[in-house]
C-alpha positions as CSV (number, residue, x, y, z in Angstrom):
1,M,-28.6,-6.0,37.4
2,E,-31.7,-3.9,37.9
3,M,-31.4,-0.6,39.5
4,L,-35.0,0.7,38.9
5,P,-38.1,-1.4,39.7
6,I,-39.5,-3.3,36.8
7,T,-42.9,-1.9,36.6
8,D,-45.3,-0.2,34.0
9,W,-44.1,3.3,34.1
10,T,-47.1,4.5,32.0
11,A,-49.5,4.2,35.0
12,E,-50.1,7.6,36.4
13,A,-50.0,6.3,40.0
14,V,-46.3,5.3,39.8
15,R,-45.2,8.1,37.5
16,P,-44.4,10.5,40.5
17,A,-41.9,7.9,42.0
18,L,-40.0,7.8,38.7
19,I,-40.0,11.5,38.5
20,L,-38.6,11.7,41.9
21,I,-35.9,9.2,41.2
22,L,-34.9,11.1,38.0
23,K,-34.9,14.5,39.9
24,R,-32.5,13.1,42.5
25,L,-30.2,11.4,40.0
26,D,-30.2,14.6,38.0
27,R,-29.2,16.7,41.1
28,M,-26.6,14.1,42.1
29,F,-24.9,14.0,38.8
30,N,-25.0,17.9,38.5
31,K,-23.2,18.3,41.6
32,I,-20.5,15.6,40.5
33,H,-20.2,17.6,37.2
34,K,-19.8,20.9,38.8
35,M,-17.3,19.9,41.6
36,P,-14.0,18.5,40.4
37,T,-13.3,17.2,44.0
38,L,-16.4,15.2,43.9
39,R,-15.4,13.8,40.4
40,R,-12.3,12.4,42.0
41,Q,-14.2,10.7,44.9
42,V,-17.0,9.1,43.1
43,E,-17.3,5.4,42.9
44,W,-17.7,5.3,39.1
45,E,-18.8,1.6,39.0
46,A,-21.8,2.4,41.3
47,A,-22.6,5.6,39.2
48,S,-22.5,3.6,36.0
49,S,-25.0,1.0,37.4
50,L,-27.4,3.8,38.1
51,I,-27.1,5.1,34.6
52,E,-27.3,1.5,33.2
53,G,-30.6,1.2,35.1
54,I,-31.9,4.4,33.5
55,C,-31.0,3.2,30.1
56,L,-32.6,-0.2,30.5
57,T,-35.6,1.4,31.8
58,L,-35.7,3.7,28.7
59,Q,-35.1,0.8,26.3
60,R,-38.0,-1.1,27.9
61,Q,-40.4,1.8,28.1
62,P,-39.5,4.8,25.8
63,I,-42.5,6.7,27.1
64,I,-40.4,7.7,30.0
65,S,-38.3,9.8,27.6
66,F,-40.9,12.5,27.9
67,L,-40.6,12.9,31.7
68,P,-38.9,15.9,33.2
69,H,-35.3,15.8,34.4
70,L,-34.4,12.8,32.0
71,R,-32.9,15.2,29.2
72,S,-31.0,17.0,31.8
73,L,-29.6,13.9,33.3
74,I,-28.6,12.6,29.9
75,N,-26.9,16.1,29.1
76,V,-24.9,15.9,32.4
77,C,-23.7,12.5,32.0
78,V,-22.6,13.2,28.4
79,N,-20.7,16.1,29.7
80,L,-19.2,14.2,32.4
81,V,-18.0,11.5,29.9
82,S,-16.5,14.1,27.7
83,K,-14.6,15.8,30.7
84,L,-13.5,12.6,32.1
85,S,-12.2,11.3,28.6
86,F,-10.1,14.6,28.3
87,A,-8.8,14.6,31.9
């Protein structure tokens, strides 16, 4: 299952698209992280598919690890997992 397009993300022309995707995912998971009511309403299978897509893309093309918003997205996801496992 592919959540992100399979393309060469090192090309400068397509990089803004990936940055926009990462920015929106970061914003979405930040909102989920900050609002407990949202955490209960999230369809976690769909959310995990989005995260899986990011992980697969990161494995295929590690160059994207330097893009903005990825580090923040990873930190938010780690915090979400730790909060959910203790809840």
